[in-house]
C-alpha positions in Angstrom: 16.8 7.7 6.2 13.7 10.0 6.0 10.8 10.8 8.3 8.5 9.2 5.7 10.4 5.9 5.9 10.2 6.0 9.7 6.4 6.7 9.7 5.8 4.0 7.1 7.7 1.5 9.2 5.6 2.4 12.3 2.4 2.2 10.4 3.3 -1.1 8.8 4.3 -2.7 12.1 1.1 -1.7 13.7 -1.0 -2.9 10.7 0.5 -6.4 10.5 0.5 -6.8 14.3 -3.3 -6.1 14.3 -3.9 -8.3 11.2 -2.1 -11.2 12.8 -4.4 -11.0 15.7 -7.5 -10.9 13.5 -8.4 -7.3 14.4 -10.5 -5.4 11.9 -8.8 -2.2 13.0 -5.7 -3.1 10.9 -7.5 -1.8 7.9 -7.8 1.8 9.2 -4.0 1.9 9.7 -3.5 0.2 6.4 -5.1 3.1 4.5 -2.5 5.6 5.9 0.3 3.0 5.4 -0.6 2.9 1.6 -0.3 6.7 1.3 3.1 6.9 3.0 4.5 4.0 1.0 3.4 5.5 -2.3 5.6 8.6 -1.5 8.5 6.5 -0.1 8.7 4.2 -3.2 8.3 7.0 -5.7 11.4 8.6 -4.1 13.3 5.3 -4.2 12.3 4.6 -7.9 10.6 1.3 -6.9 7.7 1.8 -9.3 6.0 -1.6 -8.9 5.9 -1.1 -5.2 4.7 2.5 -5.7 1.9 1.5 -8.1 0.9 -1.3 -5.8 -0.4 1.2 -3.2 -3.6 2.4 -4.9 -4.4 -1.3 -5.7 -3.6 -2.2 -2.1 -5.9 0.6 -0.9 -8.7 -1.0 -3.0 -8.0 -4.5 -1.6 -8.0 -3.0 1.9 -11.5 -1.6 1.3 -12.6 -5.0 0.1 -11.0 -6.8 3.0 -12.5 -4.3 5.5 -16.0 -5.0 4.1 -15.5 -8.8 4.0 -14.2 -9.0 7.6 -17.1 -7.0 8.9 -19.9 -8.4 6.7 -19.5 -12.2 6.8 -22.3 -14.5 5.4 -24.2 -16.7 7.8 -22.1 -19.8 6.8 -18.9 -17.7 7.2 -19.3 -16.8 10.9 -16.6 -17.7 13.3 -17.4 -20.3 15.9 -15.5 -18.1 18.5 -18.0 -15.2 18.6 -20.6 -15.8 15.9 -20.0 -12.3 14.5 -16.7 -12.1 12.7 -15.5 -13.7 9.5 -13.9 -17.1 10.2 -10.6 -18.1 8.7 -10.8 -20.0 5.5 -8.5 -22.0 3.2 -7.9 -22.4 -0.6 -8.5 -25.5 -2.7 -5.6 -27.1 -4.6 -7.1 -25.9 -7.9 -7.3 -22.3 -6.6 -3.7 -22.4 -5.4 -2.6 -23.6 -8.9 -4.4 -21.0 -10.8 -3.3 -18.2 -8.5 0.3 -19.2 -8.8 0.1 -19.5 -12.6 -1.6 -16.1 -12.9 1.0 -14.4 -10.7 3.9 -16.0 -12.7 2.6 -14.8 -16.0 1.6 -11.3 -14.7 5.0 -11.0 -13.0 6.9 -11.7 -16.2 4.8 -9.2 -18.2 5.2 -6.4 -15.6 9.0 -7.0 -15.4 9.3 -6.4 -19.1 7.2 -3.3 -18.7 9.5 -2.0 -15.9 12.5 -2.3 -18.3 10.6 -0.6 -21.1 9.2 2.4 -19.1 12.5 4.1 -18.4 13.5 3.8 -22.1 10.2 5.3 -23.2 9.9 8.1 -20.7 13.4 8.6 -19.2 12.5 12.0 -17.7 9.7 10.4 -15.6 10.9 6.9 -14.8 14.5 6.2 -13.6 15.7 2.6 -14.2 14.3 0.1 -11.7 17.3 -1.3 -9.7 15.7 -4.8 -9.6 12.9 -5.0 -12.2 12.3 -8.8 -12.0 12.4 -9.0 -8.2 10.3 -5.8 -8.0 7.8 -7.2 -10.4 7.4 -10.7 -8.8 7.2 -9.0 -5.3 4.4 -6.9 -6.6 2.4 -10.0 -7.7 3.2 -11.9 -4.6 2.1 -8.9 -2.4 -1.1 -8.6 -4.3 -1.8 -12.3 -3.9 -1.0 -12.1 -0.1 -3.2 -9.1 0.3 -6.1 -10.7 -1.6 -5.8 -13.8 0.5 -5.7 -11.7 3.7 -8.8 -9.8 2.6 -10.5 -13.1 2.2 -9.1 -14.2 5.5 -7.4 -17.4 4.1 -4.7 -18.8 6.4 -2.4 -19.4 3.4 -1.9 -15.6 3.2 0.8 -15.9 5.9 2.9 -18.3 3.8 2.9 -15.8 0.9 3.7 -13.0 3.3 6.8 -14.8 4.6 8.1 -15.2 1.1 7.3 -11.5 0.3 9.0 -10.1 3.4 12.1 -12.3 3.0 12.5 -11.0 -0.6 11.7 -7.4 0.5 14.7 -7.4 2.7 16.9 -8.0 -0.3 15.0 -5.4 -2.4 15.1 -2.7 0.2 18.8 -3.1 1.0 19.7 -3.0 -2.7 17.6 0.2 -3.1 19.4 2.1 -0.2 16.6 2.0 2.3 17.7 1.6 6.0 14.6 1.2 8.2 12.4 -0.9 5.9 14.7 -4.0 5.9 14.5 -4.1 9.7 10.8 -3.7 9.5 10.6 -6.6 7.1 12.6 -8.7 9.5 10.0 -8.0 12.2 7.3 -8.8 9.7 8.9 -12.2 9.2 8.7 -12.9 13.0 5.1 -11.7 13.1 4.3 -13.8 10.0 5.5 -17.0 11.6 3.5 -16.3 14.8 0.4 -15.4 12.7 0.7 -18.4 10.5 0.7 -20.8 13.4 -2.2 -18.8 15.1 -4.4 -18.6 12.1 -3.9 -22.3 11.2 -5.0 -23.3 14.8 -8.1 -21.0 14.5 -8.9 -22.5 11.1 -8.9 -26.0 12.5 -11.2 -24.8 15.3 -13.6 -23.2 12.7 -12.8 -19.7 14.0 
């Protein structure tokens, strides 16, 4: 266990707690969370998770802007200022799942190839397929969160359940416990966001 893992855990818990309650301040904590996770995953040889962090940072920036600059038709009925919770169409869900499946397979193959091509830089990924599909699922969940779609919490539940397996297999100690807390927060947030969506909030 390292101090970086502990700080990452605290930042992550704070971030998802605020996100589940619809607070725009979750993005500020999210920026620091990305930086600490980048270092943590580099040390653990979880390269998909590591390379996810700069992309996550960009999605956080996008989400921060979307949540604080809603269009007139996107305003929440609760306060008339914030972005209301939305939903995906069936067609959007289908295309997103298909894209994530294809991209996940391609990246898993890349993860197996990188250590062979540059063994001095990349150690073998302990779980390349799980790591890859978790990357795609996490990107999908973050994108849906940035757009404030209630379905993001379904994806987050899947991601955090799988993360527990990945972290334990990679020798991390705090992050599996954090993911378990994420699961509990995700269930609460899913129910809360769905209720708000139905109220046009």
